[in-house]
C-alpha positions in Angstrom: -34.0 -16.4 102.6 -31.0 -14.8 100.9 -32.2 -12.3 98.4 -31.1 -9.1 96.7 -32.9 -5.9 97.4 -32.6 -2.6 95.5 -34.1 0.8 96.3 -34.3 3.5 93.7 -31.1 5.6 93.4 -29.2 3.0 95.6 -26.9 0.1 94.8 -28.3 -3.4 95.1 -27.5 -5.3 98.3 -27.6 -8.9 99.5 -30.2 -9.2 102.3 -31.6 -11.9 104.6 -35.4 -11.8 104.5 -38.3 -13.8 105.8 -40.0 -15.6 103.0 -43.6 -14.8 104.0 -46.0 -12.7 102.0 -46.3 -9.9 104.6 -42.5 -9.6 104.7 -42.3 -9.2 100.9 -45.2 -6.7 100.8 -43.5 -4.7 103.5 -40.3 -4.3 101.5 -42.1 -3.3 98.2 -44.7 -1.2 100.0 -47.8 -3.0 98.8 -49.2 -5.9 96.8 -46.5 -7.9 95.1 -46.0 -8.7 91.4 -43.5 -11.4 90.4 -41.6 -11.0 87.1 -39.2 -13.5 85.6 -35.7 -12.0 85.8 -32.2 -12.9 84.7 -30.4 -16.1 85.6 -33.5 -18.1 86.7 -34.5 -15.5 89.3 -37.7 -13.7 90.1 -38.0 -9.9 90.6 -40.7 -8.9 93.1 -42.0 -5.3 92.9 -45.1 -3.3 93.9 -47.9 -4.3 91.7 -49.3 -0.8 91.6 -46.0 1.0 91.6 -46.4 2.8 88.3 -50.0 3.7 89.0 -48.9 5.2 92.3 -46.0 7.1 90.8 -43.1 5.3 92.5 -39.7 6.5 91.4 -37.9 4.6 88.6 -35.4 2.0 90.0 -33.8 0.7 86.8 -34.5 -0.2 83.1 -35.2 -3.8 82.3 -35.5 -4.8 78.7 -37.9 -2.4 77.0 -39.5 -1.4 80.3 -38.6 0.3 83.6 -39.0 -1.0 87.1 -40.2 1.3 89.8 -40.0 1.4 93.6 -38.1 -1.0 95.8 -37.5 -4.5 94.5 -36.6 -7.9 95.8 -34.9 -10.5 93.6 -35.0 -14.1 94.8 -34.9 -17.7 93.5 -37.9 -19.9 92.8 -38.7 -23.5 93.1 -42.1 -25.1 92.4 -44.0 -21.7 92.7 -42.2 -21.0 96.0 -39.8 -18.1 96.5 -36.3 -19.3 97.6 -32.9 -18.1 98.4 -30.5 -17.1 95.6 -27.4 -19.2 94.9 -24.0 -17.6 95.1 -23.7 -17.8 91.3 -27.1 -16.0 90.9 -26.1 -13.4 93.3 -22.8 -12.6 91.5 -24.5 -12.4 88.1 -27.4 -10.3 89.3 -25.2 -7.9 91.3 -23.0 -7.3 88.2 -26.2 -6.5 86.2 -27.8 -4.2 88.7 -24.7 -2.2 89.8 -23.3 -1.5 86.4 
């Protein structure tokens, strides 16, 4: 699936990723947590990232996101590819 990934201290990038749980866990380095994000997307991060002291990635609302993240679409509780419009909007937000 076509997603956006972002590592701390790096720009976001569009990436092709397998949609399985193990693939998502591999990217974020542990158990996943899904958070509603901008433009009808979902941010996937490490559920224990703050407890484990992962580095800050970016500020979102009144909170901060730590560790590597994946941003994808969603449909009926399934993770899906992002549309081109979602990608453009999210990339502007993350790389500003």
